[in-house]
C-alpha positions, -999 to 999 in steps of 0.1 A, spaced: 8 569 -442 8 535 -456 1 529 -495 -9 501 -518 3 513 -554 -13 489 -583 13 479 -609 -4 507 -634 3 538 -612 42 527 -618 42 514 -656 19 552 -658 44 571 -644 74 556 -669 54 563 -699 41 602 -694 66 621 -669 48 648 -652 17 630 -651 -9 620 -617 8 588 -613 45 603 -619 40 627 -590 25 595 -570 58 575 -576 80 606 -566 57 612 -539 64 577 -525 101 577 -533 103 603 -512 79 598 -484 80 564 -482 47 541 -465 44 516 -499 33 484 -487 43 455 -509 40 414 -509 57 389 -528 31 387 -555 29 422 -558 71 430 -563 71 405 -587 43 418 -609 59 455 -608 96 438 -616 80 416 -642 58 443 -664 87 467 -661 111 445 -677 88 438 -703 110 453 -736 87 481 -746 83 494 -710 120 486 -701 135 506 -735 110 535 -721 123 535 -682 144 560 -678 180 554 -653 165 581 -630 132 561 -624 151 526 -619 172 543 -592 144 553 -575 124 518 -577 152 502 -561 148 528 -534 116 526 -532 113 489 -531 139 482 -507 123 508 -483 89 490 -489 75 474 -459 67 435 -467 34 424 -454 32 383 -455 -3 378 -473 -21 348 -454 -53 349 -467 -66 345 -503 -93 370 -517 -110 361 -552 -134 391 -558 -118 407 -587 -131 410 -620 -92 406 -629 -81 383 -608 -46 398 -612 -60 425 -591 -67 400 -561 -32 404 -545 -31 444 -544 -67 439 -523 -45 409 -499 -25 436 -496 -45 464 -485 -68 442 -466 -37 428 -444 -18 459 -441 -3 458 -408 -21 481 -387 -2 512 -370 -11 501 -335 4 467 -348 39 483 -359 45 506 -331 43 473 -305 66 460 -325 93 488 -320 
């Protein structure tokens, strides 16, 4: 399974252990399948470095995030989409629309 996960899910997981977002992040860590673009990865890292969030982020969460991002599939965005009310969310929609199809990735092997 391949997933696009918005930054707010990771932030919610940091802020509230044992919440649904926390379990989603842990599931992605153990199962893989995360899709990322340069823009989504940069946003996630920038947000998690904000002083308040960095202060409450556990070392185990940071270690898990390193594993998640290292294993995530990098997708090159070639088509821009501008339809979200919050323009910062467009990058996630672009990633979901552009995601490689399963048959495409099987051909590459």
